Each structure stands twice: as structure tokens, then as C-alpha cells.
N, C-alpha and C positions, 0 to 999 in steps of 0.2 A: 650854409646850413647854420641854424641858430645853435648857440651854445649857452650854458648856465653862466651867470655871473659869479664873481668870486665869492667865497664864503665869508660869513660874518666873523669878525675877530672879536669875540665876546668872551670875557673870562667867566667860566662857569666852574662850579665845584666839581671835584673829581668823582667819577662814576664807578661804583664798586663792581658792576656786571662785567664779566669777562667777554661778553659778546662785542662784535664790532658794532659800529655806529648804525649801519643799515639794518642789521638784525634787530638792534634795540629799537629803532624807529618803527619797524614793522610791528614788533611785539607790543610797544607802547600804544600805537594807533589802534591795533586790534583790541588790546585791553580796553581802550577808551570806548570804542563803539560797542563792545560786547557788554561791558559793564552799564552803559547807558540803556541798551535794550533790556538787560536783565532787570534793572531797577524799574523800568517802565512796567514790565510784566509782573514783577513780584509785589511792588508797592500797590499796583492796581488791583491785585488779587486779595490784598489785606485791608485796603483803605478804599472803601467803595466810591468815595468822593472822587477818586482818581479814575474810576470807570467813565466818568463824564468830563474830566479835565486831564486827559492822558498827556497832553502836550505841556501841562504844568511842569511835570518832571523833565520834559524835553527842553522847555525854556530854562529851567534851572540848570540843566547839563550845558546848554550852549553858554550861559553866563560863566559857569565854572571853567569850561574849556577855554573861553577867551581870557579869563583872568589867569588861568594856569600858563597859558602861552606867554602872557605879558610878564608873569613873574619869573619866568625861567631863566632870564638873563640876569637877574639880581638876587636869586634865591641863594642862601649860603649853605643849605643842606637839602637832602632829598625829602620829598613830600610825604613824610611819615603820617602827617595829618589825615591823608586819604583813606588808608586802610583803617585807621582809628575810627574815623567818622563813619565808614561803612558798617563796621561792627556795631557801633552805638545805634545807627539807623534801624538795622535789622532788629536788635534787641528791643528797642522801643516800640517799633510796629507790632512785633510778635507779642509784646506785653500788653499792648493796648490797640488791638485791631479795631476797625471802625466800620459799622454799617450805616448807610446814609439815610438822612431824612429827605422829604421832598423839598425842592429847592425854593420855589416861589411862584408867583402868579404867571410869570412870563415863560417859564421853562418847566416842563414836566419831567420828573424822574420816576420811572417805574421800578421801584426798589422797596426795600424794607421800610415800614413806617416807623421804625424805632431807631434811634441813634445810640450806639454803644461806643465807648472810648472817648477821647478828647473831642471837643467841638471843632467844627471846621475851621473856625478862625485861629485855632491853636495848631492843629495837625498839619494843615496845608503849608503855613509858613515854615514849619519844621522841615517838612519833606523838601520844599523848595531850596531852603538854605542848605540842607544836608546834601541833596543832589549836586548843588553847585560845588560844595567842598570836596565831595567824593571824586567828581569828574576833573576838578582842578589838578589833582595829583597826576593822573595819566597824561593829562595835557601839558603839565610841566615837564614831564619826561620827553613828550613829543618836542617841546619847544628847545629843549637842550640839544636834541639831535639836529634841529634845524640850524642851530648855531654852528654845527660842525661839518655842514654839507653845503654844496651849491643849492641855490634856491629850488630849481625845479626838480633836481634830484631828490631833495628832501620831500618836496610835495608829492613826487611820484611814489616814494616808498610810504608816505603817509596814506595815500589812496589805496596801495596794496594791502597795507595793514587793516585799513578800514573794511575792505572786501573780505579779508580773512575773518574779521570780527563778525560781520553779517552772515556769512556763510556758516560759520561755527554755530552761531545761534540758531540759524534756520535749520541746520541739521539736527540740533537737539530737540527742537520743535517738532520736527518730522517723527523723531523717535519717541516722542512723548515723555522726554526725560524730566524728572522732577527738579526742583531747585538746588538740591545738593550738588548736582553735577554743574550747574552754573557757578555756584559757590567754589567748587573745587578748581575750576578753570581759572577763576579770578585769583584765587589764593595762590596757585602755582606760579602764574605770570607775575603777579606782584613780588613773589619771592624771588623768582629768577632775575628780576630787574633791580631789586632794591637790597638784597642781602649780599654783602661781600663773600667772595669765594675763598679768601685767604685766612689762615688761622695762626699766622706767625707773629711772634713778638707782641707789640702793643696793639696790633690790629685784632687780636683775639677778643678784646674787650668791645672794640667797635663792632665786630661781627655779632657778639652776643647781644649788644644793645640794639643793632638793627633787626636782628631776628626777632627779639621780643617785641619791638615796636611795630613790625609788620605782621608776625604770626599771631601774637596773643590775641588782638581783636578779631583777626580772621578765623581763628579757630573757634572763638566763642560764636561767630556767624555761622560756621560750619555745624556747630552743635544744634543751633536753632533750626537751621535748614534740614539737618538729618532727622530731627524729631518731626518736623512737618512733612518730610518726604517719606517717612516710613509709616505714617498713620494708615491702617487699613481702610479707613473710610474716605480717604483723600486720594485723588489722582489728578493729573495735569493734562489739559488739552492745549492746543495752540492759542487758545483764547482765555481760558479760565482755569482757576483752581475749583475742582469739582469735588463736592462732598456728597455722599449718598447715605441715606438711611432706610432700612427696611423694617417694617413692622406691621401688625394686624390691628385693624379697627372694626369693631362689629363683625368680627369673623371674615373680614375682606383683606386680602394682602395688598399692601400699599408700598410704593417706592417714592421717596422724596429726593429730589436732587436740588442741591443748593450750589450756586456758582458765585465765586468772589464774595462769599458772606451773605448772599441774598437768596432767599427761596425762589427757585426758578421754574421747576416742574414737578408734577406728581403723576406717577403711573398708576392708574386705577383700573381694575377691570372694566371693559366697556359696558357691560350690563349694569354694574353698579354706578358707574359715572352717569349714564343716561337716567338712571333712577333718581340719583341724588341732585344732578345739575342737567336737567332735561334741555337747557339751552344749547348743549353741544350737538343735539340732533336737529336744531332749528334750520340750519343751512339746507338740509335734506328735505325738510317739510316745505320751506319757502320756494324751494326750486322745483318742487314736485309738480309735474304736468302730466300726470298719468303714467309716468315711467320712473323707475329707480336709476339714478346715475350709475352707469356701469364703469366707465373709465374715470379715475379721479386722480388729480394732481394735488398733493399736499405739500405746501412750502412751509417749512418750519416744523417738520415731522417729529423732531426731538427724540424722546424715549419711546414713541410709538403709540400713545394713547389715541391720538386722532386717527392713526392708521387702523387701529383696532375697531374704532367706531365706524369708519368708512366700510370696512369688511362686514361688520354687523349689519349695516344698512343695505348691503347687497352688492357692493362694488365687485366687479369681476377682475379688475386690475387696478392697482394703485402704485403711481410713481411717488415715492417718498423722498423728498429733498430736505436734507439737513446740512448746515454748514459746518457743524462741529463733530468730528469723527468720534470723539470720546463719548459725547452724549448719545450718539447713534449706537455705539458699542454697548454702552450700559443698557439701553433699551433691548438690544439683542439678548443680553445675558440675563436681564432681571425683570423685564416688563412681564407681569403675570399672564398676560394674553399671548405672549410671544408672537406678536404680528409680523415681525421681520423675518421669521422662519416660514411664513406662509407663502406657498408658491405663487400666489396672486400678487405678491408685493415685490417691487424693484426699488431698491434704495440707492440713493445718489448723494455723495458728499459733494456739495456744490453750493454756491449762491444761488437763490431762487431766481433772481432777475436774469443772471447770466444763463441759467438753465433754460429759461423761456427763450432767450435770444438765439440759442444753439439748436433747439429742438423744433422739428416740423409736426409733431404730434399734436392732436387736438383731443379734448377732453369733454366729458359731460359736466364736470364740475372741477373748479380750481379753488382751492381753500388756503387762505393765510391763516395758519393755526397758532395763534398767540406768538408771532415772531417778534420778540423783544429781547435784543441781544445784551443789554446792560453793558455794552462796551463800545468804544470808539475805535475806528480804523487807525492804526499807528501812522503818525505822521500827518493826520488830518485833524484840525482842532475841533470840528463840530460834525464830522460824518460817522454815523453809527453803522454797524454791520447791516442793519436792516433798512437804512435810509432810502435806498433806491427801490424798495418794494412798495412804497406808499405814495409814489408821484403819480401825476396824471398820466404820464407816458407808460408807466409800469402797468396801470389799470387797463390802458389801451392795448398793451402787449397781451395781457390776460385774456381781454375780450377777443383778440385775433386768434387765440389758441382754444376757443371754445367750439364745440360741435353745435349744429343747429339744435335749439332747445336747451342749451347748456346754461350753466349759471356760475357766478363768481361770488365768492363769500369770504368773510373774515370775522374773527371774534378776538376779544381781548378784554382785560380790565382797564378801561380807558380813563376812569376817574373824572373827566371833565366833559361837560355837555358840549362845549364848543369843539372839542376834538372829535366827538362822535359825528357832529354835524359836518365838520371838515372832511371826514373820510367819506360821509354820505354824499356830500356835494362833489367830491372828487369822482365818485362812482357815476353820479348823475352826468358830470362833464364828459366822462370817457364813454358811457353807454347811450347817453341821449335820452334817459328817462329816470324817474326817481327810483331809488332802491327800497327794498324793505328794511326797516330798522327796528330791531327789538331791543329794549332796555330791560336789564334784569337787576333788581335790587336798587337800594338807595345808597348814597355815599360812594363807596368803593364800586362804581357801576361796571358791570359787564354789559357789553353790547354786542349784538350780532348784525352785521350789515350784509345783505344778500341782494344781488342784482342779476337778473335774467339777461340773456343776450338780447332779447326784445322784452318789452314789457309784458307780453303774453306768456313769457317763460318764467314768471315768478308769481306766487300767491302770498300776498302780504296779510298779516294779522290786522294791521292798521296802517294807514297811509303816513309816511313820514311828512312832518310839517313843513319841511324844507329849511334852507339855510336862512339864518337871520342876519341883520346888519353887522352883529358882532362876530360872525363866522369868518375865520381867516380864509383867504382863497386857497385853491388846491396847491399842495406842494408840487414842485416840478423837478426835472433832473438837474436844472441849473441851481435850484435853491431848494434842496431836498430835506428841509427842516421841519418835519411834520410836527414836532412837539414845541415849536417856537410859536407863541401866540401873537407876538407883536412883529411889526416891520422894522424894528430897531434892535440894536445890540442891547441885550439885557443889562441892566445896572450891576448885577452880580458879576458879569464878565468885565465890565468897564472898570469896576473898583479893583477887581483882581489884577487886571493887566496894568492898570495904573501903578498899583503896588509893586509888581514885578519890574516895571520900568525904573521906578525910584530905586528899588534894591540894586538893580544893575548899575545904575549911575553911582550910587554910593559905594557899592562893592568894588567897582573898577578903580574908582578914586582911592580907596583904602589899600586895595592890593598893589596898586602901582606906586604907592608911596608919594602921591602928589605929581608924578611924572608921566602918568599913563596917558592922560589926554593930550599933553604936549607932544609925546612921542607918536601918538596916532593922528594928530592933527593933519599932517601932509597926506594921510591915506583916507580922506573922507570918501574918495570915489570907490575904494575898496570896501568901506563900510556899506555903501549903497549897493554895490555889486553882491555883498552877502545877503543883503535883505531881498533884492530881486531874485536871487537864486532860490532862496527858501520859498518864495511865492511860486516860482517855476516847478520846484519839486512837489509842492502841495497840489498844484494844478495837475501835474502828471499823476500823482497818486489817486487823486479823486477821479480823474479821467479814466484811468485804467480800471479802477474799481467799477465804474458804470459799465465800461465796454467788456470786461472780462470777469467781474465778480469781486466782492469785497473779501474774499478768502485770504488767509495769511499767506498762502502760496503766492498769489498774484502780488500782494503787498511786498513780500520779500524780493520777489523778481524785479519790481519797479525800483525798490531801493538799490539792488545791486545794478540794475541797468543805468541808474542815474550815476553811480560811482564809475561804471565802466565808460560812460559817455565822458565824464570828467578826466578819467585817466587817458582816454583816447586823445582829448584836447591837449593834455600835457605832453603826450608822446609826439604828437604832431608839431607842437611848438618846439619841443627839444631837438627834433631831427630834421625838420624842414623849415625853410624860409616861409613864414606865413604872411599873409597880406597885412598891410598897416592897420593899426587899431581902428581908424575911421571906417575902413572897408569891413572889418569884422562887426563893428556896431551896426552898419547897414545890414549884414547878414542876420544879426540878432533881431533887429527890428522887423526884418522880412519874416523870420520865423514866428514872431509874436503875431504879425498880420495873418500869416497862414493859420495859426492856431484860432484867431478870432473868426476868419472867413469860414473856416470848416470846423465848426464845434463837434463836440462828441455825439450829439444827436444825429449828425449827418453820417458819421462812421457806423452807427448802430445798424443801419440798413445794409451794410456790406457783408459778404461772406466772411467767416471768421478768420480764415487765413489772410485775405486781403485787408480785412479790418486791422489785423495785428501789424502788417507791414506798413500801412499808412499811418496807424497810431504812433508807431515807433518813429517814423520819420518826423511827423509833426510835432511830437512831444520833445524829441531829443535834439532837433535842429537848434533851436534856441538855447538849449543847455550847453550843447557843444560850443556854439559861437561865444556864449558868455564866458566859458572856461578858457577859451583861447585868449580872449581879452584879459581875463584875470591872469593867466600864466605869463603873457607878455608884460603886463604891468608889474606882476610880483617879481619877475626876473630883475627888474630895473630898480627895485626899492633899496634904500639905503639901510633900513632897519627891518630885517626879515621878521622877527618876532612881533614887533608892533604892527606891521602891515598884515600879518597873518591874523593877529588878535583883533584888529579892526574888522577884518572880513568876517570872523566868527561872531563878533558881537553884533554886526549887521544882520547875520542870520537870525539872531535873537529878536531883533526888531521886526524881521520878516515874519517869524512866528507869531508875533502879537498882531501884525497886520492881517494875518490869515482870517481873524474873526470878522473882518470886513465882509467876508463871504455871506454872513448871516443877513446882511442887508442887500448886497449887490449880486450875490450869487458866486459860484465858483468861476464862471466865465469872467466876471468883473475883476477877478484878481489879475487878469492879463493887463488890464488898464493900469492898476496901481504898479505892477512890475514894469511896465513901459515907462511910466513916470520916474521910477527909481533909476531905470537905466538911462533916461534922459539926463537926470541929475548926475549920475556917474560919468556920463560922456562929457558934460560941461566941466566937471571938476578934474577930469584926467589931465595930468601935465603932458607936455610933449616928450615922448619917449626918446631916449638915446638910440642912435643907430646901433643895431646888434651886429657884431662882427660876424663874417662867414667862416 
């Protein structure tokens, strides 16, 4: 049976917490992951740039975690800088929140046309650096615990703490808890870990100073979050900070919904909307073939305006699919037409693509009603909540769910002619004939694309001219980047990633006092293992999002599943004699080959239960094997904090390499991961025999 190696003998400063080392490690790891998730959610809700660069905070967090672990063996005092920076960051963002401008010619951002607050080149570096500093604190606490425990015992409790962190944040998301609760949990755990519990003699002063350094900035943070959490016009969904406003215009009651600082939806009575904006009725006119669509599926039902229009147009049953429960609930409460109370309507909180993959129902009309999420899937650098709705395969799925004579339609403010043509050419590729395309207005163009099941099932006002040489090809499930014009990584991303890597190199060098790279040099294989693991995690997240939906629930389950797979690998390595590293590398490459041979598109055709079973096997086999390799190697390292830090910094590189999916697709990330693991195999030293 394998056993852990001896503990590190590293001199670390005394820890004021009365808890045992295992309890401290679980609490520190939970604090680290919980704070990371809370930062991603809260900063993204107040700085709209981060709605499109969510892993910008993630990469800063990885940098900070790696630096914190490296610092832990040489730091002379507890990381008071972490709560101080957290308080400052919250105050700065609350003082200067940001709405985002359009990004450039190669990437489209459907957001506010005005920018408020600091420019992007100021606020994003501030957030990146602040996230790194904030996360370095809990990571330093984790690193201190690693120095007091056997290798795999420490890693085991680190994983348990990470699971506690993600489960806690997921529970708060389920309850719709506002950020004051996030802040309270972070404050309590920081205080428990960093404020001494003794008040005798000279330690009274130390206790007071520690309390001031920890609690003062966090109480300021709590004040800001309390103000935000108690505003009557604000509420929180698992995806957004939601702001509502009710008013009357020309005698008509209106409801405006703003998410993450960007105008998102307006609930207007159906009769008034059709009078003011008749394009909302165009899908029913273009699809008309002598009969009114009776069964209608609306994806992106939101606050219910499109549902009310469908009812007004004569639908006898509407399935209304909305991914955000809070926005649906606001529609139930405040929409002036009260469409969700109509007995002809059945509402579903689900991802639209996932709903189609699970239902056998067919419809006279399927409508994509302005589905524009304004946010990315956590853990995936370029996947938006609605990305899998606009691929060629998604349109084919919609086609297969139409009754004879049925039609599929979508509308939105698309802004760019090439984007309208791309959607129309995707419909043509899926249905086999040209769709109807109606463009409304100049500049900020709204367009309606309608395509019948057959060409005879549509009545166009004028024929679409067809795709041009400049029209990008249809998006696919492998490369679902509808709003990306080029077949290259946009310069905006390349410059940003380059600056992040430079900051990482400089930051590690400074934090380690010149010795960081020397200490990590023997662990280049662990660095590459970290980068490869990050790509496997991303591939798992995007794959499960396609197979089961981009909802926050699926995302949380996948994150937790990855951690459970890693924990299982550690437990197997601790308790059983595992095969040699070469054999585990063979299993890893076999798992990668299995993922390559059986892509997600193959799994989509399976029943849901079988699909879940096979998807878990294919996704988690290489993750399990990779972490058995890591655990065996980590057990044998001479410097636990340097080796663990190298692995974490490798994950940061993997986060940057995710953007290669913009060119080669998510499936292509398997190739990059395989190359990284080949490098790790070649650099892995011969492991010592582990005693039984």
C-alpha cells in the first residue's frame, strides 16, 4: 500500500488560529475557491468588460494562488494584504462601475453603447492585479498547511476544502442570495483564520492589530455590499445582477430589466409592441401558409413579451424556455400582460439547446427571441450561455422538431450585416433553402430571419441576396463563436494574454525573491501537468454544456465532478499500490484518444441517461489518470510548496491556451493537451520506489 512521504521541514511563522492543521487547510482552501467564485460573479456584475473576459479574473486568481503558495515558506507574517486589497477592490468598483463599449471589428459585444467609469485599459489591469493579490492570501495560508502535513494528506484536505467552497457558493446561488452573504462568509473565515484568540499580556496588542488589519477593510466591504444588496430595485440571479424599473410612457405601462449594468429587456404590452415595433410579428407573417401556428416554442422567453405576442397571434400552447429563473419570475410578477399566468403557457427553466435535445414534441413554430446572454460560461474563456443555440447543428435540431408546415425564426439587434448573413446562411445550410430575411432600420439593425420547414412553408417579402465572399461560414458545435468574424484569435485577446503572461513572469519573480524559478525548475513536468489539466477541465465544461445545457447547475456539477475525480485519484494513490507512471500515462493518452474518437456530437444522439453515463466516463477517465500521475509525482517531490506552485502556475498557462479554441475549436484543445502531457512525460524524473 502506498504511503505519503515525510513532511517538509520548513520554518514558518506561528499561526494564531486555535484550529488544527487539517481544519485550517480545509477552511483556507474553501476560502480560496469561494472568494475566487465570488470575485468572478461580483466584478462581472459591475464591470461589464468582465462579462466577456470572465476568465480574466480566473487567470489573475491562478497567478495569485501560485504566488501565495510559493511565498508561504518564506513569509514572516500572515497575509493581511489580502483582506485589505479585497476591501479596496470592492470600494473602487462600487465607486466607478463600468458599462462597456463595443470592442472592435473582429468581435461583437451586444451591450451598452456608452462607457462609464475608467477605460478598459485602466480597470482591467487593476482587477487582474487585485484578484491576484486577494487570492494570494488564502493560498499562502494553504501553503503553510502543506508544510505541516504529508504531501498527499495535504492535497487531500485541500481538495475537500475546494469542494466545500464550490458547494457553498452553489447553495447561495440556488437560494438567490445577494452578495452581502458572500461577503459575510468571506469575512467570518478570514477572521477565524487570521485573528489570534488569546488576549493575555503582550498578545493583546497583537490581537488588536490583527483584528484591525483583517476586519477594518472587510467591514467597509460589507457596508458596500449591504447597500447594494438591500436596494429594492436590485435582485440577483445565478448569472446577473438584475435591476428593474417600472414606469408609464404615453399611457402604456413598461418594465425595463437591466442586467450587469446593461439594458437587457423591456416588457411592453403585446398590442403596443406590435404597434410600435411591427417586426415582432414578422415571423408569424413570413411563416403563414394559410394557418396560424398553434404550438409554439419560444427560446429566450425572458420576462414574457414574446410569449404574450405568440398568444395574441393565436397560439393555443406555448412552451416558454428561459435560462434565468429570476428574469422569468420578474415576468410572472410584473409583465403587464401576465402571459405566464395564462393556462396555455408552460414555462421551463432550462437551456434552449438542452430542452430540444430532451423533448420529443414538435411545434408549428420555434422562435429564438433575442437570446443574448451578455455573459460567459464560468470556466470557459469564450463560450457564452447562448453559443450553442446558433450553430448549424442547433438549427438542424430545431428543424427536426417542426411539424409539417412549421417554421423556425429568430430576431435580434445584430448591428453587423455579416452577422445577419451568417445566421441566414446557417439556416440555409440546415434547411436546404434560402430563408426570409427582413432588416429593420439603419445602423443599429434589427433583423428577422425566418425559414420554413420547406421553401413552400415561408412567404418572404423579398428574397435574401445570399451570403457574400466576406460572410463567415456557419458556426458549429465544435467552434460555436457566432460573434467572431475572423478565423484568427483577435488582436484584443492576444495583447491581453501577452500582458497577463508578462505580469505572471514578473510577479512570480518578485514574490519569490529571485528564488522562485530556481525552486520550480525541477518541477517543469508538474507545470505542464497543470496546463494540460486546465485544458481538460475546459473541454469537460464545454462538452457538458453542449450535452446538458449551459445552465449554472450543470456548470457547478461539472466543477464539483472534476474535483471529485481528482480526490478519487488521490485516495486511490494513498491507499493502493497504483501502476507505474508510464502505465498511467498510457491510460491518460488512451482517455484522450477516446475523447477524440467519440466527440460530443456522437453523444448527443444517445438517450439522456446513457449520454450522461458515457460522457462521465469519457470526460473523467483522462482527468483521473492525469491526477494519479500528479499524485505519484507530488508525493516524491523535495519541495512541496514549489512543486505545487509550479502546477498552479501551469494552470494559468492552460487558461491562456484555452483561447486557441477560437481557431481550432474545443475539440482541438485535446491535441494541445496531449502535446503538454507528452512534454510532461518526457520531463518526468524516474520516481523512487514507494514503500508498501
